mmCIF file as gemmi writes it, N, C-alpha and C atoms, coordinates in Angstrom:
data_model
loop_
_atom_site.group_PDB
_atom_site.id
_atom_site.type_symbol
_atom_site.label_atom_id
_atom_site.label_alt_id
_atom_site.label_comp_id
_atom_site.label_asym_id
_atom_site.label_entity_id
_atom_site.label_seq_id
_atom_site.pdbx_PDB_ins_code
_atom_site.Cartn_x
_atom_site.Cartn_y
_atom_site.Cartn_z
_atom_site.occupancy
_atom_site.B_iso_or_equiv
_atom_site.pdbx_formal_charge
_atom_site.auth_seq_id
_atom_site.auth_asym_id
_atom_site.pdbx_PDB_model_num
ATOM 1 N N . MET Axp A 1 ? 13.55 -13.814 -102.09 1 0 ? 1 A 1
ATOM 2 C CA . MET Axp A 1 ? 14.764 -13.086 -102.367 1 0 ? 1 A 1
ATOM 3 C C . MET Axp A 1 ? 14.71 -11.65 -101.869 1 0 ? 1 A 1
ATOM 4 N N . LYS Axp A 2 ? 13.546 -11.018 -101.958 1 0 ? 2 A 1
ATOM 5 C CA . LYS Axp A 2 ? 13.434 -9.626 -101.55 1 0 ? 2 A 1
ATOM 6 C C . LYS Axp A 2 ? 13.492 -9.468 -100.033 1 0 ? 2 A 1
ATOM 7 N N . SER Axp A 3 ? 13.217 -10.521 -99.291 1 0 ? 3 A 1
ATOM 8 C CA . SER Axp A 3 ? 13.202 -10.4 -97.841 1 0 ? 3 A 1
ATOM 9 C C . SER Axp A 3 ? 14.604 -10.319 -97.247 1 0 ? 3 A 1
ATOM 10 N N . ALA Axp A 4 ? 15.616 -10.834 -97.931 1 0 ? 4 A 1
ATOM 11 C CA . ALA Axp A 4 ? 16.984 -10.786 -97.404 1 0 ? 4 A 1
ATOM 12 C C . ALA Axp A 4 ? 17.501 -9.351 -97.277 1 0 ? 4 A 1
ATOM 13 N N . PRO Axp A 5 ? 17.381 -8.491 -98.318 1 0 ? 5 A 1
ATOM 14 C CA . PRO Axp A 5 ? 17.854 -7.112 -98.146 1 0 ? 5 A 1
ATOM 15 C C . PRO Axp A 5 ? 17.068 -6.346 -97.083 1 0 ? 5 A 1
ATOM 16 N N . ILE Axp A 6 ? 15.781 -6.61 -96.987 1 0 ? 6 A 1
ATOM 17 C CA . ILE Axp A 6 ? 14.973 -5.936 -95.969 1 0 ? 6 A 1
ATOM 18 C C . ILE Axp A 6 ? 15.407 -6.386 -94.584 1 0 ? 6 A 1
ATOM 19 N N . PHE Axp A 7 ? 15.692 -7.673 -94.429 1 0 ? 7 A 1
ATOM 20 C CA . PHE Axp A 7 ? 16.162 -8.196 -93.152 1 0 ? 7 A 1
ATOM 21 C C . PHE Axp A 7 ? 17.491 -7.548 -92.768 1 0 ? 7 A 1
ATOM 22 N N . LEU Axp A 8 ? 18.42 -7.452 -93.729 1 0 ? 8 A 1
ATOM 23 C CA . LEU Axp A 8 ? 19.716 -6.838 -93.45 1 0 ? 8 A 1
ATOM 24 C C . LEU Axp A 8 ? 19.562 -5.366 -93.093 1 0 ? 8 A 1
ATOM 25 N N . LEU Axp A 9 ? 18.681 -4.674 -93.796 1 0 ? 9 A 1
ATOM 26 C CA . LEU Axp A 9 ? 18.438 -3.272 -93.499 1 0 ? 9 A 1
ATOM 27 C C . LEU Axp A 9 ? 17.892 -3.102 -92.086 1 0 ? 9 A 1
ATOM 28 N N . ARG Axp A 10 ? 16.972 -3.959 -91.693 1 0 ? 10 A 1
ATOM 29 C CA . ARG Axp A 10 ? 16.419 -3.897 -90.334 1 0 ? 10 A 1
ATOM 30 C C . ARG Axp A 10 ? 17.492 -4.171 -89.288 1 0 ? 10 A 1
ATOM 31 N N . MET Axp A 11 ? 18.365 -5.133 -89.554 1 0 ? 11 A 1
ATOM 32 C CA . MET Axp A 11 ? 19.423 -5.466 -88.604 1 0 ? 11 A 1
ATOM 33 C C . MET Axp A 11 ? 20.395 -4.291 -88.441 1 0 ? 11 A 1
ATOM 34 N N . VAL Axp A 12 ? 20.744 -3.66 -89.551 1 0 ? 12 A 1
ATOM 35 C CA . VAL Axp A 12 ? 21.646 -2.511 -89.48 1 0 ? 12 A 1
ATOM 36 C C . VAL Axp A 12 ? 20.983 -1.381 -88.705 1 0 ? 12 A 1
ATOM 37 N N . LEU Axp A 13 ? 19.723 -1.122 -88.978 1 0 ? 13 A 1
ATOM 38 C CA . LEU Axp A 13 ? 19.002 -0.065 -88.285 1 0 ? 13 A 1
ATOM 39 C C . LEU Axp A 13 ? 18.921 -0.343 -86.789 1 0 ? 13 A 1
ATOM 40 N N . LEU Axp A 14 ? 18.584 -1.571 -86.413 1 0 ? 14 A 1
ATOM 41 C CA . LEU Axp A 14 ? 18.478 -1.915 -84.999 1 0 ? 14 A 1
ATOM 42 C C . LEU Axp A 14 ? 19.825 -1.849 -84.293 1 0 ? 14 A 1
ATOM 43 N N . SER Axp A 15 ? 20.885 -2.293 -84.962 1 0 ? 15 A 1
ATOM 44 C CA . SER Axp A 15 ? 22.206 -2.232 -84.325 1 0 ? 15 A 1
ATOM 45 C C . SER Axp A 15 ? 22.662 -0.786 -84.166 1 0 ? 15 A 1
ATOM 46 N N . THR Axp A 16 ? 22.33 0.069 -85.136 1 0 ? 16 A 1
ATOM 47 C CA . THR Axp A 16 ? 22.681 1.482 -85.02 1 0 ? 16 A 1
ATOM 48 C C . THR Axp A 16 ? 21.959 2.116 -83.845 1 0 ? 16 A 1
ATOM 49 N N . ILE Axp A 17 ? 20.703 1.808 -83.688 1 0 ? 17 A 1
ATOM 50 C CA . ILE Axp A 17 ? 19.931 2.342 -82.572 1 0 ? 17 A 1
ATOM 51 C C . ILE Axp A 17 ? 20.492 1.829 -81.248 1 0 ? 17 A 1
ATOM 52 N N . ALA Axp A 18 ? 20.826 0.545 -81.192 1 0 ? 18 A 1
ATOM 53 C CA . ALA Axp A 18 ? 21.335 -0.045 -79.949 1 0 ? 18 A 1
ATOM 54 C C . ALA Axp A 18 ? 22.664 0.583 -79.544 1 0 ? 18 A 1
ATOM 55 N N . PHE Axp A 19 ? 23.582 0.765 -80.501 1 0 ? 19 A 1
ATOM 56 C CA . PHE Axp A 19 ? 24.873 1.349 -80.164 1 0 ? 19 A 1
ATOM 57 C C . PHE Axp A 19 ? 24.746 2.835 -79.859 1 0 ? 19 A 1
ATOM 58 N N . GLY Axp A 20 ? 23.808 3.509 -80.465 1 0 ? 20 A 1
ATOM 59 C CA . GLY Axp A 20 ? 23.617 4.929 -80.222 1 0 ? 20 A 1
ATOM 60 C C . GLY Axp A 20 ? 23.09 5.221 -78.832 1 0 ? 20 A 1
ATOM 61 N N . GLN Axp A 21 ? 22.396 4.264 -78.225 1 0 ? 21 A 1
ATOM 62 C CA . GLN Axp A 21 ? 21.842 4.486 -76.903 1 0 ? 21 A 1
ATOM 63 C C . GLN Axp A 21 ? 22.887 4.361 -75.803 1 0 ? 21 A 1
ATOM 64 N N . ASP Axp A 22 ? 24.019 3.739 -76.1 1 0 ? 22 A 1
ATOM 65 C CA . ASP Axp A 22 ? 25.063 3.584 -75.093 1 0 ? 22 A 1
ATOM 66 C C . ASP Axp A 22 ? 25.797 4.89 -74.805 1 0 ? 22 A 1
ATOM 67 N N . GLN Axp A 23 ? 25.781 5.808 -75.736 1 0 ? 23 A 1
ATOM 68 C CA . GLN Axp A 23 ? 26.521 7.052 -75.566 1 0 ? 23 A 1
ATOM 69 C C . GLN Axp A 23 ? 25.721 8.038 -74.731 1 0 ? 23 A 1
ATOM 70 N N . LYS Axp A 24 ? 26.438 8.721 -73.855 1 0 ? 24 A 1
ATOM 71 C CA . LYS Axp A 24 ? 25.799 9.726 -73.019 1 0 ? 24 A 1
ATOM 72 C C . LYS Axp A 24 ? 25.753 11.051 -73.788 1 0 ? 24 A 1
ATOM 73 N N . PRO Axp A 25 ? 24.696 11.785 -73.675 1 0 ? 25 A 1
ATOM 74 C CA . PRO Axp A 25 ? 24.655 13.082 -74.364 1 0 ? 25 A 1
ATOM 75 C C . PRO Axp A 25 ? 25.68 14.034 -73.766 1 0 ? 25 A 1
ATOM 76 N N . GLN Axp A 26 ? 26.26 14.875 -74.615 1 0 ? 26 A 1
ATOM 77 C CA . GLN Axp A 26 ? 27.276 15.808 -74.146 1 0 ? 26 A 1
ATOM 78 C C . GLN Axp A 26 ? 26.669 16.968 -73.385 1 0 ? 26 A 1
ATOM 79 N N . ALA Axp A 27 ? 25.474 17.34 -73.742 1 0 ? 27 A 1
ATOM 80 C CA . ALA Axp A 27 ? 24.815 18.446 -73.054 1 0 ? 27 A 1
ATOM 81 C C . ALA Axp A 27 ? 23.314 18.199 -73.078 1 0 ? 27 A 1
ATOM 82 N N . THR Axp A 28 ? 22.664 18.658 -72.047 1 0 ? 28 A 1
ATOM 83 C CA . THR Axp A 28 ? 21.217 18.518 -72.022 1 0 ? 28 A 1
ATOM 84 C C . THR Axp A 28 ? 20.601 19.571 -72.934 1 0 ? 28 A 1
ATOM 85 N N . PRO Axp A 29 ? 19.412 19.335 -73.43 1 0 ? 29 A 1
ATOM 86 C CA . PRO Axp A 29 ? 18.786 20.326 -74.305 1 0 ? 29 A 1
ATOM 87 C C . PRO Axp A 29 ? 18.64 21.699 -73.652 1 0 ? 29 A 1
ATOM 88 N N . ALA Axp A 30 ? 18.52 21.745 -72.345 1 0 ? 30 A 1
ATOM 89 C CA . ALA Axp A 30 ? 18.405 23.037 -71.654 1 0 ? 30 A 1
ATOM 90 C C . ALA Axp A 30 ? 19.713 23.823 -71.755 1 0 ? 30 A 1
ATOM 91 N N . GLN Axp A 31 ? 20.847 23.123 -71.831 1 0 ? 31 A 1
ATOM 92 C CA . GLN Axp A 31 ? 22.139 23.786 -71.913 1 0 ? 31 A 1
ATOM 93 C C . GLN Axp A 31 ? 22.453 24.251 -73.335 1 0 ? 31 A 1
ATOM 94 N N . LEU Axp A 32 ? 21.849 23.618 -74.338 1 0 ? 32 A 1
ATOM 95 C CA . LEU Axp A 32 ? 22.107 23.992 -75.717 1 0 ? 32 A 1
ATOM 96 C C . LEU Axp A 32 ? 21.215 25.155 -76.12 1 0 ? 32 A 1
ATOM 97 N N . THR Axp A 33 ? 21.842 26.235 -76.474 1 0 ? 33 A 1
ATOM 98 C CA . THR Axp A 33 ? 21.113 27.369 -77.007 1 0 ? 33 A 1
ATOM 99 C C . THR Axp A 33 ? 21.687 27.675 -78.385 1 0 ? 33 A 1
ATOM 100 N N . ILE Axp A 34 ? 20.982 28.464 -79.142 1 0 ? 34 A 1
ATOM 101 C CA . ILE Axp A 34 ? 21.496 28.838 -80.459 1 0 ? 34 A 1
ATOM 102 C C . ILE Axp A 34 ? 22.821 29.571 -80.304 1 0 ? 34 A 1
ATOM 103 N N . ALA Axp A 35 ? 22.895 30.428 -79.313 1 0 ? 35 A 1
ATOM 104 C CA . ALA Axp A 35 ? 24.126 31.191 -79.09 1 0 ? 35 A 1
ATOM 105 C C . ALA Axp A 35 ? 25.299 30.274 -78.746 1 0 ? 35 A 1
ATOM 106 N N . SER Axp A 36 ? 25.068 29.258 -77.915 1 0 ? 36 A 1
ATOM 107 C CA . SER Axp A 36 ? 26.168 28.365 -77.533 1 0 ? 36 A 1
ATOM 108 C C . SER Axp A 36 ? 26.624 27.511 -78.714 1 0 ? 36 A 1
ATOM 109 N N . VAL Axp A 37 ? 25.701 27.093 -79.554 1 0 ? 37 A 1
ATOM 110 C CA . VAL Axp A 37 ? 26.064 26.294 -80.728 1 0 ? 37 A 1
ATOM 111 C C . VAL Axp A 37 ? 26.851 27.144 -81.725 1 0 ? 37 A 1
ATOM 112 N N . VAL Axp A 38 ? 26.384 28.359 -81.991 1 0 ? 38 A 1
ATOM 113 C CA . VAL Axp A 38 ? 27.086 29.247 -82.918 1 0 ? 38 A 1
ATOM 114 C C . VAL Axp A 38 ? 28.46 29.612 -82.359 1 0 ? 38 A 1
ATOM 115 N N . ASP Axp A 39 ? 28.545 29.865 -81.059 1 0 ? 39 A 1
ATOM 116 C CA . ASP Axp A 39 ? 29.826 30.198 -80.434 1 0 ? 39 A 1
ATOM 117 C C . ASP Axp A 39 ? 30.815 29.045 -80.576 1 0 ? 39 A 1
ATOM 118 N N . ARG Axp A 40 ? 30.341 27.819 -80.383 1 0 ? 40 A 1
ATOM 119 C CA . ARG Axp A 40 ? 31.213 26.651 -80.525 1 0 ? 40 A 1
ATOM 120 C C . ARG Axp A 40 ? 31.699 26.503 -81.963 1 0 ? 40 A 1
ATOM 121 N N . GLN Axp A 41 ? 30.819 26.725 -82.935 1 0 ? 41 A 1
ATOM 122 C CA . GLN Axp A 41 ? 31.212 26.615 -84.339 1 0 ? 41 A 1
ATOM 123 C C . GLN Axp A 41 ? 32.228 27.693 -84.708 1 0 ? 41 A 1
ATOM 124 N N . ILE Axp A 42 ? 31.998 28.912 -84.259 1 0 ? 42 A 1
ATOM 125 C CA . ILE Axp A 42 ? 32.936 29.997 -84.558 1 0 ? 42 A 1
ATOM 126 C C . ILE Axp A 42 ? 34.283 29.735 -83.901 1 0 ? 42 A 1
ATOM 127 N N . SER Axp A 43 ? 34.277 29.212 -82.691 1 0 ? 43 A 1
ATOM 128 C CA . SER Axp A 43 ? 35.533 28.89 -81.999 1 0 ? 43 A 1
ATOM 129 C C . SER Axp A 43 ? 36.307 27.819 -82.744 1 0 ? 43 A 1
ATOM 130 N N . ASN Axp A 44 ? 35.61 26.813 -83.253 1 0 ? 44 A 1
ATOM 131 C CA . ASN Axp A 44 ? 36.281 25.753 -84.013 1 0 ? 44 A 1
ATOM 132 C C . ASN Axp A 44 ? 36.879 26.299 -85.303 1 0 ? 44 A 1
ATOM 133 N N . ILE Axp A 45 ? 36.148 27.145 -86.004 1 0 ? 45 A 1
ATOM 134 C CA . ILE Axp A 45 ? 36.659 27.739 -87.243 1 0 ? 45 A 1
ATOM 135 C C . ILE Axp A 45 ? 37.854 28.635 -86.942 1 0 ? 45 A 1
ATOM 136 N N . GLU Axp A 46 ? 37.752 29.434 -85.881 1 0 ? 46 A 1
ATOM 137 C CA . GLU Axp A 46 ? 38.857 30.304 -85.492 1 0 ? 46 A 1
ATOM 138 C C . GLU Axp A 46 ? 40.118 29.494 -85.19 1 0 ? 46 A 1
ATOM 139 N N . LYS Axp A 47 ? 39.948 28.392 -84.489 1 0 ? 47 A 1
ATOM 140 C CA . LYS Axp A 47 ? 41.088 27.526 -84.155 1 0 ? 47 A 1
ATOM 141 C C . LYS Axp A 47 ? 41.74 26.987 -85.42 1 0 ? 47 A 1
ATOM 142 N N . GLU Axp A 48 ? 40.931 26.546 -86.393 1 0 ? 48 A 1
ATOM 143 C CA . GLU Axp A 48 ? 41.476 25.999 -87.632 1 0 ? 48 A 1
ATOM 144 C C . GLU Axp A 48 ? 42.207 27.075 -88.44 1 0 ? 48 A 1
ATOM 145 N N . VAL Axp A 49 ? 41.652 28.284 -88.496 1 0 ? 49 A 1
ATOM 146 C CA . VAL Axp A 49 ? 42.293 29.369 -89.247 1 0 ? 49 A 1
ATOM 147 C C . VAL Axp A 49 ? 43.61 29.754 -88.591 1 0 ? 49 A 1
ATOM 148 N N . VAL Axp A 50 ? 43.634 29.857 -87.28 1 0 ? 50 A 1
ATOM 149 C CA . VAL Axp A 50 ? 44.869 30.22 -86.571 1 0 ? 50 A 1
ATOM 150 C C . VAL Axp A 50 ? 45.927 29.147 -86.777 1 0 ? 50 A 1
ATOM 151 N N . GLU Axp A 51 ? 45.55 27.887 -86.702 1 0 ? 51 A 1
ATOM 152 C CA . GLU Axp A 51 ? 46.516 26.807 -86.919 1 0 ? 51 A 1
ATOM 153 C C . GLU Axp A 51 ? 47.074 26.85 -88.335 1 0 ? 51 A 1
ATOM 154 N N . ALA Axp A 52 ? 46.218 27.126 -89.32 1 0 ? 52 A 1
ATOM 155 C CA . ALA Axp A 52 ? 46.69 27.22 -90.704 1 0 ? 52 A 1
ATOM 156 C C . ALA Axp A 52 ? 47.627 28.408 -90.887 1 0 ? 52 A 1
ATOM 157 N N . ALA Axp A 53 ? 47.308 29.538 -90.267 1 0 ? 53 A 1
ATOM 158 C CA . ALA Axp A 53 ? 48.162 30.724 -90.375 1 0 ? 53 A 1
ATOM 159 C C . ALA Axp A 53 ? 49.507 30.493 -89.701 1 0 ? 53 A 1
ATOM 160 N N . GLU Axp A 54 ? 49.506 29.819 -88.569 1 0 ? 54 A 1
ATOM 161 C CA . GLU Axp A 54 ? 50.768 29.545 -87.882 1 0 ? 54 A 1
ATOM 162 C C . GLU Axp A 54 ? 51.632 28.557 -88.651 1 0 ? 54 A 1
ATOM 163 N N . ALA Axp A 55 ? 51 27.652 -89.403 1 0 ? 55 A 1
ATOM 164 C CA . ALA Axp A 55 ? 51.759 26.658 -90.167 1 0 ? 55 A 1
ATOM 165 C C . ALA Axp A 55 ? 52.328 27.242 -91.461 1 0 ? 55 A 1
ATOM 166 N N . MET Axp A 56 ? 51.78 28.372 -91.929 1 0 ? 56 A 1
ATOM 167 C CA . MET Axp A 56 ? 52.225 28.966 -93.191 1 0 ? 56 A 1
ATOM 168 C C . MET Axp A 56 ? 53.561 29.689 -92.995 1 0 ? 56 A 1
ATOM 169 N N . PRO Axp A 57 ? 54.504 29.472 -93.913 1 0 ? 57 A 1
ATOM 170 C CA . PRO Axp A 57 ? 55.783 30.19 -93.816 1 0 ? 57 A 1
ATOM 171 C C . PRO Axp A 57 ? 55.586 31.7 -93.953 1 0 ? 57 A 1
ATOM 172 N N . GLU Axp A 58 ? 56.459 32.444 -93.306 1 0 ? 58 A 1
ATOM 173 C CA . GLU Axp A 58 ? 56.335 33.913 -93.271 1 0 ? 58 A 1
ATOM 174 C C . GLU Axp A 58 ? 56.379 34.535 -94.663 1 0 ? 58 A 1
ATOM 175 N N . GLU Axp A 59 ? 57.222 34.025 -95.546 1 0 ? 59 A 1
ATOM 176 C CA . GLU Axp A 59 ? 57.368 34.632 -96.879 1 0 ? 59 A 1
ATOM 177 C C . GLU Axp A 59 ? 56.122 34.433 -97.749 1 0 ? 59 A 1
ATOM 178 N N . LYS Axp A 60 ? 55.275 33.495 -97.415 1 0 ? 60 A 1
ATOM 179 C CA . LYS Axp A 60 ? 54.053 33.269 -98.196 1 0 ? 60 A 1
ATOM 180 C C . LYS Axp A 60 ? 52.923 34.232 -97.836 1 0 ? 60 A 1
ATOM 181 N N . PHE Axp A 61 ? 53.046 34.978 -96.737 1 0 ? 61 A 1
ATOM 182 C CA . PHE Axp A 61 ? 51.996 35.901 -96.349 1 0 ? 61 A 1
ATOM 183 C C . PHE Axp A 61 ? 51.896 37.078 -97.318 1 0 ? 61 A 1
ATOM 184 N N . LYS Axp A 62 ? 52.974 37.386 -98.027 1 0 ? 62 A 1
ATOM 185 C CA . LYS Axp A 62 ? 52.983 38.52 -98.952 1 0 ? 62 A 1
ATOM 186 C C . LYS Axp A 62 ? 52.5 38.126 -100.347 1 0 ? 62 A 1
ATOM 187 N N . PHE Axp A 63 ? 52.067 36.903 -100.546 1 0 ? 63 A 1
ATOM 188 C CA . PHE Axp A 63 ? 51.646 36.436 -101.874 1 0 ? 63 A 1
ATOM 189 C C . PHE Axp A 63 ? 50.419 37.201 -102.351 1 0 ? 63 A 1
ATOM 190 N N . SER Axp A 64 ? 50.435 37.55 -103.615 1 0 ? 64 A 1
ATOM 191 C CA . SER Axp A 64 ? 49.293 38.199 -104.233 1 0 ? 64 A 1
ATOM 192 C C . SER Axp A 64 ? 49.139 37.621 -105.654 1 0 ? 64 A 1
ATOM 193 N N . PRO Axp A 65 ? 47.931 37.326 -106.081 1 0 ? 65 A 1
ATOM 194 C CA . PRO Axp A 65 ? 47.752 36.79 -107.435 1 0 ? 65 A 1
ATOM 195 C C . PRO Axp A 65 ? 48.216 37.773 -108.509 1 0 ? 65 A 1
ATOM 196 N N . GLU Axp A 66 ? 48.239 39.069 -108.193 1 0 ? 66 A 1
ATOM 197 C CA . GLU Axp A 66 ? 48.653 40.066 -109.162 1 0 ? 66 A 1
ATOM 198 C C . GLU Axp A 66 ? 50.158 40.045 -109.414 1 0 ? 66 A 1
ATOM 199 N N . SER Axp A 67 ? 50.93 39.606 -108.443 1 0 ? 67 A 1
ATOM 200 C CA . SER Axp A 67 ? 52.389 39.643 -108.6 1 0 ? 67 A 1
ATOM 201 C C . SER Axp A 67 ? 52.924 38.44 -109.341 1 0 ? 67 A 1
């Protein structure tokens, strides 16, 4: 009985490895630097903040918890 879950776990692990090898890497390790990774993350956050600000109605920009 214990061998069935182990067998299924091995099959899932092997299939994950097999499907993961089909994908091409987006960048080589030589192209990835700490600066490029941080720059990409900051750019993504900036894009999300700008999109949220543009979607917000103008009258909501003056909101304050004190008022």
